N, C-alpha and C positions, 0 to 999 in steps of 0.2 A: 241105938238111936239112928234113925234114918235122916237123910238130908234131902231137902227138896231141890228140884231144879227150877231155877227162875227163868222164865221165858218172857222177855220184854215185848210190849206192844211194838210192832214194827215201826221204826222211826220214819220210814219212807211213807207211811200212811198219815203222818202228822202234817196234813196239808197246810194249815195256817202257819206253822213254824217254817216250813219249807218256803212258802210264798214270802214270808217276812224276811228270811235270810237272802233269798234271791233278789228281792226288790231293793234291799239295802245295798247289796253287792253291786247292783246295776248303777247305783249313784256314785260309785267309787271309781278310781282309776283301776286299770287291770291289775296292777301290782297290789294295790290296797284291797281290791276285791278278793284276790287270791289269799292274802293274809287273813282277811275276815272269814272266809269259808274254812280255811285250815283251823283257825281258832275255834269256830263254832263246832267243828267236828271233834276237836280235842275236848271241848267242854262236855259234849254229849258222851264221849267215850269215858271220861272221868266219872260222870254221873252213873253210868252203868257199872263201872268198876266198884263204886261205893255200894251199889246194891248187890254186889256179889255175883254178877253175871259172868259166865264163862268167856274167856278171851276170844275163843273162836266165834262165839255168837256176837260179841262186840265187833269184831273185825267185819263180819258179814253185814251187820246192821249199819256200821259206819260207811262201808262201801255203797250200800243201797241208798243211804241218806245223801252221800256225796253225789251220786248219780242223779238223784231226784233234784237236788239243789241246782246242779249244773244244767240239767235239762230245762228246768223252769227258768233259770237265768237266760239261757240261750233263746228259749221261746219268747221270753219277755222282751229282750233287746232286739230280736229280729222281727218282732211284730206278729208272731205266730198266734194261732188260735188258742184260746184258753179253755 
């Protein structure tokens, strides 16, 4: 029996989810925003684990997702170009 390798759609490309998380975090205090972002990253990682995705892939995807959320948050709160 052969096993298949599951390759997830890159989380960093899920623009609507990234925008939603960044905009919500922007409404919170810095400490609460940090907790919110960490919780969302944890939720996404758990979902990928349930699907059987390799831990190295999960780590890479979560890093990219975190970077995307934080960049969007920074851009939104600093009034940057969309």
